[in-house]
C-alpha atoms as one frame of an Amber mdcrd trajectory, in Angstrom:
protein
  87.818  40.055  -9.968  84.151  40.270  -8.850  82.072  37.098  -8.735  78.884
  37.010 -10.772  75.547  37.182  -8.872  74.670  33.574  -9.627  77.926  31.831
  -8.682  80.123  31.655  -5.611  83.874  32.221  -5.599  84.372  28.487  -5.890
  82.333  28.353  -9.084  79.316  26.660  -7.397  75.771  27.973  -7.614  74.630
  30.600  -5.169  72.788  29.206  -2.127  69.561  31.009  -2.996  69.063  29.322
  -6.325  70.427  26.021  -5.105  67.901  25.967  -2.276  64.920  26.326  -4.585
  65.079  22.681  -5.640  63.615  21.573  -2.309  60.607  23.822  -2.857  60.231
  22.547  -6.419  60.278  18.906  -5.299  57.712  19.609  -2.580  55.494  21.602
  -4.948  55.619  18.902  -7.627  54.634  16.117  -5.234  51.938  18.277  -3.640
  50.593  19.319  -7.050  50.285  15.717  -8.231  48.617  14.670  -4.972  46.129
  17.554  -4.911  45.350  17.162  -8.606  44.649  13.478  -7.996  42.240  14.340
  -5.175  40.456  16.945  -7.273  40.067  14.615 -10.244  38.944  11.548  -8.290
  36.821  13.212  -5.597  35.406  16.204  -7.488  35.642  16.001 -11.287  35.007
  12.247 -11.521  33.380  11.865  -8.098  31.697   8.476  -7.840  32.898   7.563
 -11.327  33.779   4.294 -12.986  37.018   2.491 -12.198  38.516   3.618 -15.500
  37.867   7.254 -14.587  39.423   6.914 -11.143  42.476   4.973 -12.345  42.983
   7.197 -15.363  42.726  10.318 -13.204  45.275   8.984 -10.722  47.787   8.224
 -13.485  47.178  11.599 -15.112  47.886  13.336 -11.806  50.996  11.219 -11.217
  52.323  12.124 -14.656  51.562  15.812 -14.118  53.621  15.801 -10.931  56.630
  14.288 -12.700  56.350  16.713 -15.620  56.143  19.690 -13.273  59.278  18.482
 -11.464  61.178  18.246 -14.746  60.078  21.624 -16.087  60.189  23.651 -12.880
  63.589  22.313 -11.799  65.038  23.174 -15.203  63.526  26.659 -15.171  64.019
  27.792 -11.582  66.945  25.799 -10.146  70.491  24.806 -10.917  69.628  21.104
 -10.490  67.444  20.187 -13.483  65.660  16.861 -13.027  65.289  15.992 -16.698
  64.899  12.294 -15.872  61.370  13.078 -14.563  60.054  14.098 -17.985  59.926
  10.619 -19.556  57.996   8.851 -16.726  55.747  11.894 -16.411  54.729  11.880
 -20.065  54.334   8.092 -20.065  52.087   8.066 -16.977  49.993  10.958 -18.264
  49.487   9.327 -21.672  48.470   5.992 -20.134  46.074   7.763 -17.797  44.538
   9.705 -20.673  44.176   6.494 -22.710  42.354   4.771 -19.827  40.025   7.739
 -19.481  39.195   7.746 -23.175  39.013   3.989 -23.806  37.266   3.103 -20.497
  38.495  -0.531 -20.314  36.296  -2.970 -18.423  37.045  -5.321 -15.574  38.511
  -8.053 -17.796  40.896  -5.707 -19.596  42.051  -4.092 -16.353  42.559  -7.541
 -14.870  44.786  -8.574 -17.774  46.718  -5.327 -17.415  47.603  -6.470 -13.903
  50.233  -8.743 -15.461  51.974  -5.717 -17.002  51.489  -2.486 -15.075  53.223
  -3.543 -11.802  56.409  -4.283 -13.761  56.172  -0.969 -15.612  55.654   0.869
 -12.341  58.685  -0.887 -10.861  60.721   0.299 -13.842  59.411   3.829 -13.308
  60.457   3.720  -9.646  63.902   2.370 -10.513  64.423   4.971 -13.227  63.340
   7.754 -10.876  65.562   6.551  -8.044  68.551   6.372 -10.378  67.831   9.772
 -11.890  67.325  11.495  -8.540  70.470   9.985  -7.069  72.517  11.366  -9.964
  71.036  14.851 -10.229  69.221  15.776  -7.009  71.689  16.880  -4.315  69.391
  18.259  -1.682  67.604  17.268   1.542  64.368  16.850  -0.454  65.653  13.699
  -2.126  65.581  11.653   1.069  62.868  13.602   2.882  60.324  13.904   0.066
  61.120  12.127  -3.188  62.299   8.794  -1.804  59.188   8.376   0.444  56.955
   9.164  -2.548  58.798   6.605  -4.671  58.505   4.087  -1.845  54.711   4.488
  -1.928  54.764   3.784  -5.662  56.952   0.752  -4.987  54.355  -0.566  -2.530
  51.626  -0.035  -5.119  53.626  -2.011  -7.694  54.331  -4.872  -5.293  50.711
  -4.883  -4.131  49.475  -4.942  -7.726  51.667  -7.910  -8.572  50.520  -9.747
  -5.460  46.851  -9.032  -6.215  47.159 -10.284  -9.794  48.858 -13.518  -8.760
  46.463 -14.038  -5.841  43.410 -13.664  -8.081  44.835 -16.041 -10.666  45.824
 -18.706  -8.151  42.832 -18.638  -5.803  39.477 -20.288  -6.337  36.113 -19.746
  -4.702  33.734 -22.331  -6.177  30.080 -22.334  -5.268  29.400 -25.120  -2.753
  25.884 -25.762  -4.064  23.318 -24.320  -6.431  23.890 -23.496 -10.084  23.713
 -20.700 -12.621  20.971 -20.072 -15.200  20.966 -17.972 -18.356  18.670 -14.998
 -17.778  18.336 -11.874 -19.939  21.644 -12.581 -21.666  23.758 -13.244 -18.569
  24.127 -16.043 -16.052  22.718 -15.729 -12.536  23.514 -17.931  -9.552  20.734
 -19.471  -7.456  20.953 -21.698  -4.396  17.770 -23.239  -2.991  17.456 -25.474
   0.071  14.495 -27.117   1.794  11.048 -28.000   0.525   7.570 -26.563   0.769
   5.567 -23.510  -0.203   5.490 -20.596  -0.296   9.085 -20.307  -1.450  11.141
 -17.675   0.343  13.292 -15.573  -2.012  16.141 -13.752  -0.255  17.430 -10.432
  -1.605  21.004  -9.458  -0.733  21.832  -6.029   0.615  24.607  -3.866  -0.777
  27.914  -5.731  -0.544  26.212  -8.969   0.506  26.328 -12.251  -1.384  24.428
 -15.522  -1.060  26.710 -16.870   1.745  25.524 -13.925   3.868  22.291 -15.884
   4.394  24.007 -19.072   5.619  22.482 -19.108   9.124  19.057 -18.017   7.862
  18.900 -20.584   5.073  19.933 -23.391   7.411  17.246 -22.458   9.905  14.419
 -21.742   7.457  15.026 -24.821   5.303  13.181 -26.939   7.868  10.103 -24.731
   7.340   9.950 -24.278   3.560  12.040 -23.874   0.434  14.480 -20.949   0.706
  16.295 -19.495  -2.303  19.189 -17.032  -2.281  20.669 -15.555  -5.455  23.458
 -13.232  -6.538  22.568 -10.266  -8.689  24.407  -9.714 -11.969  28.087  -8.954
 -11.468  28.080 -10.281  -7.907  29.274 -13.479  -6.311  28.907 -16.421  -8.650
  26.710 -14.588 -11.175  27.930 -13.255 -14.490  28.105  -9.565 -15.327  25.278
  -7.533 -16.827  25.886  -5.206 -19.785  25.721  -2.138 -17.510  24.156  -0.641
 -14.427  20.704  -1.924 -13.503  17.878  -0.182 -11.697  15.286  -1.877  -9.500
  13.010  -2.860 -12.387  15.842  -4.496 -14.326  17.032  -6.340 -11.235  13.466
  -7.514 -10.565  13.216  -8.739 -14.141  16.420 -10.702 -13.591  15.101 -12.253
 -10.377  11.797 -13.137 -12.036  13.522 -14.693 -15.023  15.849 -16.633 -12.738
  12.980 -18.178 -10.783  11.239 -19.082 -14.040  14.413 -20.608 -15.495  14.849
 -22.696 -12.345  11.163 -23.696 -12.498  10.430 -22.370  -9.040   6.828 -21.267
  -9.125   5.074 -18.890  -6.779   3.654 -17.804  -4.528   6.754 -16.247  -3.011
   7.609 -14.607   0.255  10.252 -12.046  -0.639  12.673 -11.070   2.105  15.546
  -8.612   2.075  18.165  -7.274   4.433  19.314  -3.641   4.292  19.032  -2.349
   0.715  17.924  -5.862  -0.223  14.632  -5.001   1.444  14.140  -2.184  -1.042
  14.859  -4.546  -3.939  12.270  -6.935  -2.483   9.720  -4.086  -2.375  10.359
  -3.227  -6.025   9.913  -6.894  -6.936   6.628  -7.057  -5.000   5.400  -3.947
  -6.822   6.455  -5.274 -10.235   5.061  -8.800  -9.781   2.212  -8.424  -7.255
   0.407 -11.593  -8.347   3.442 -13.714  -7.461   4.229 -12.208  -4.056   2.120
 -13.433  -1.133   4.136 -11.870   1.700   7.134  -9.702   2.511   9.761  -9.729
   5.272  12.029  -6.710   5.726  15.118  -7.241   7.868  16.445  -3.883   9.104
  15.610  -2.689   5.640  16.416   0.522   3.874  13.260   2.445   3.040  11.943
   4.131  -0.089  12.260   7.382   1.867  15.880   6.840   2.836  16.876  10.355
   1.788  14.377  11.781   4.287  16.575  10.535   7.136  18.540  13.427   8.683
  22.050  12.073   8.056  21.599   9.916   4.982  22.013  12.539   2.210  25.411
  13.558   3.610  26.444   9.932   4.104  25.393   9.062   0.552  27.306  11.981
  -0.930  30.516  11.120   0.939  30.381   7.359   0.460  29.494   7.788  -3.215
  32.914   9.412  -3.636  34.831   7.087  -1.332  33.406   3.804  -2.647  34.402
   4.707  -6.203  38.047   4.589  -5.125  37.868   1.025  -3.831  38.080  -0.909
  -7.134  41.240   0.958  -8.142  42.771   0.519  -4.692  41.950  -3.176  -4.721
  43.975  -3.606  -7.928  47.000  -2.611  -5.851  46.283  -5.184  -3.150  44.859
  -2.808  -0.576  41.565  -4.682  -0.596  43.188  -7.847   0.694  44.798  -5.899
   3.524  41.589  -4.230   4.664  38.478  -5.851   3.211  39.012  -9.615   3.397
  38.388  -9.711   7.123  35.139  -9.773   9.041  32.175 -12.120   8.782  33.777
 -14.027  11.657  30.453 -15.098  13.196  29.181 -16.814  10.052  29.830 -20.529
   9.443  33.466 -21.034   8.370  32.669 -21.918   4.756  30.393 -18.892   4.290
  32.912 -16.666   6.071  35.748 -17.678   3.731  33.589 -17.275   0.628  32.514
 -13.774   1.626  36.060 -12.730   2.490  37.206 -13.865  -0.931  34.486 -11.799
  -2.610  34.889  -8.716  -0.419  38.276  -7.626  -1.777  37.846  -8.475  -5.468
  37.881  -5.493  -7.850  34.945  -6.967  -9.791  32.757  -7.115  -6.685  33.719
  -3.610  -5.615  32.909  -2.282  -9.094  29.438  -3.802  -8.847  28.922  -2.388
  -5.355  29.797   1.052  -6.671  27.406   0.693  -9.603  24.575  -0.442  -7.332
  25.199   2.371  -4.879  24.924   4.865  -7.736  21.494   3.453  -8.653  20.023
   3.537  -5.135  18.190   6.877  -5.516  16.376   5.424  -8.533  15.627   2.161
  -6.703  14.232   4.040  -3.700  11.906   6.025  -5.953  10.740   2.855  -7.711
   9.929   1.221  -4.360   7.552   4.046  -3.451   4.941   2.597  -5.801   4.234
  -0.391  -3.544   1.137  -0.977  -1.439   0.742  -4.449   0.028  -2.892  -4.141
   1.077  -3.554  -7.047   3.455  -0.594  -9.187   2.483   1.451 -10.344   5.499
   4.408  -8.086   6.231   7.077  -8.728   8.850   9.462  -5.967   9.946  12.539
  -6.674  12.065  14.703  -3.795  13.306  18.086  -3.787  15.036  18.526  -1.278
  17.846  22.320  -0.892  18.120  24.334   1.636  16.101  21.460   2.979  14.027
  21.407   6.378  12.361  19.038   9.136  13.408  15.459   8.580  12.309  15.941
   4.872  11.552  13.375   3.544  14.043  10.692   5.951  12.818  11.454   4.978
   9.225  11.047   1.296  10.134   7.681   2.046  11.708   6.647   3.757   8.487
   7.543   0.605   6.551   5.097  -1.363   8.697   2.286   0.811   7.325   2.766
  -0.643   3.841   0.350  -3.386   4.865  -2.679  -3.518   7.120  -1.477  -6.973
   8.174   1.978  -6.286   9.586   4.108  -7.029  12.617   7.063  -4.859  13.654
   9.627  -6.350  16.020  12.914  -5.131  17.460  15.972  -7.359  17.910  17.302
  -5.883  21.132  21.093  -5.828  21.321  21.600  -6.528  17.630  23.544  -4.485
  15.122  22.507  -4.152  11.483  24.874  -6.873  10.236  24.327  -9.222  13.196
  20.808  -9.985  11.983  22.492 -12.042   9.278  25.924 -12.890  10.584  25.413
 -13.729  14.271  23.653 -17.053  14.751  21.740 -15.823  17.801  20.231 -12.831
  16.022  19.950 -14.637  12.673  17.546 -17.011  14.425  15.288 -14.002  15.108
  15.517 -13.108  11.427  14.527 -16.668  10.528  11.557 -16.593  12.895  10.345
 -13.307  11.434  10.416 -14.713   7.904   8.882 -18.002   9.071   5.987 -16.111
  10.663   5.223 -14.481   7.308   5.359 -17.932   5.659   2.863 -19.312   8.209
   0.597 -16.317   7.755   0.520 -16.911   4.020  -0.285 -20.574   4.543  -3.067
 -19.892   7.008  -4.471 -16.899   5.179  -4.491 -14.918   8.413
């Protein structure tokens, strides 16, 4: 009797068809991974957290569904168990995309989704062990499930860590401004008051060394923008004018009258320029500490950097929900005072803070354009530039900033990096002196 083409003499499937399951498993995992990259880095590039998370779940579900369908169609080892988790993941991802839940809702979901993902991993492990008899189970599927297991464990850890940790403000208070609460911390006495503008990813503790040093010279105020640090969230993204309105309202609510010397580090310098353009009668002087410029996109490398980081930074809030932020982002700031260091580390890995960073980064082109309207005339302007690790064209751009006023001084902090001008006490003292010189110039009228 002749054996059929699809079975061996022993009644088992022919090797050709049996071997296809390995290719199907590989193709399903690769398809889900590539689809996830396309959705998060191309279709929803630089998108909101809901778009990134929803896309990732949609891609995960698509990979499971493909495994179930392709294995049933092309192999003798159908993996029907993969259909249920695939449909479930895809539906949840689609719901997140459509409903666009905010930070609070996604935070509450942290008490549920790690357990559901653990159940998905357990179901998949059980199903594969029963029906997948091929090298691909241990070589491909189990490692992929292990990654999902790590995500579930990390998500549970992140949720518990956020709920059990506290990071209270050591001083200062919040004020109701434009419908949300903003945090302000002022130290020292005297006029003009120095108002410090945080750069991207910076919070009020970033100015710890500078505030301590300058407080002997005059009053120094640092604040957190909406959605950052100890401030409440704004209804949506804010451009430079809206942020300036917030800062102005905050100073009025705290009864801190002008004149002001506005000072900013990095992109905070650009925010300070927009404020000076929007409220020229209140600003008597400006200090720019290794500041971004209104013509940032004219730098040779910046457009490419912006395009790439716009995509990469959008992934961080979703990754931080799975605990990756605490592994990578809650380090650094080691040269700041211990209390400021710990506060900044706590903020650095929080999904809420990373969402705000992403929103602010998306608005930078608008902020840069708004800052181009400024001309300081004869108002004192201090420029301080770091000379280590700078991108091409940075020094020339800093020199161009000095031309915003006919009464300016441009200095270089030799040996300093961009961040060291705030975080390293030695270089932060140079930052303090630069701001103090603008304060003295305002007082003397020279």
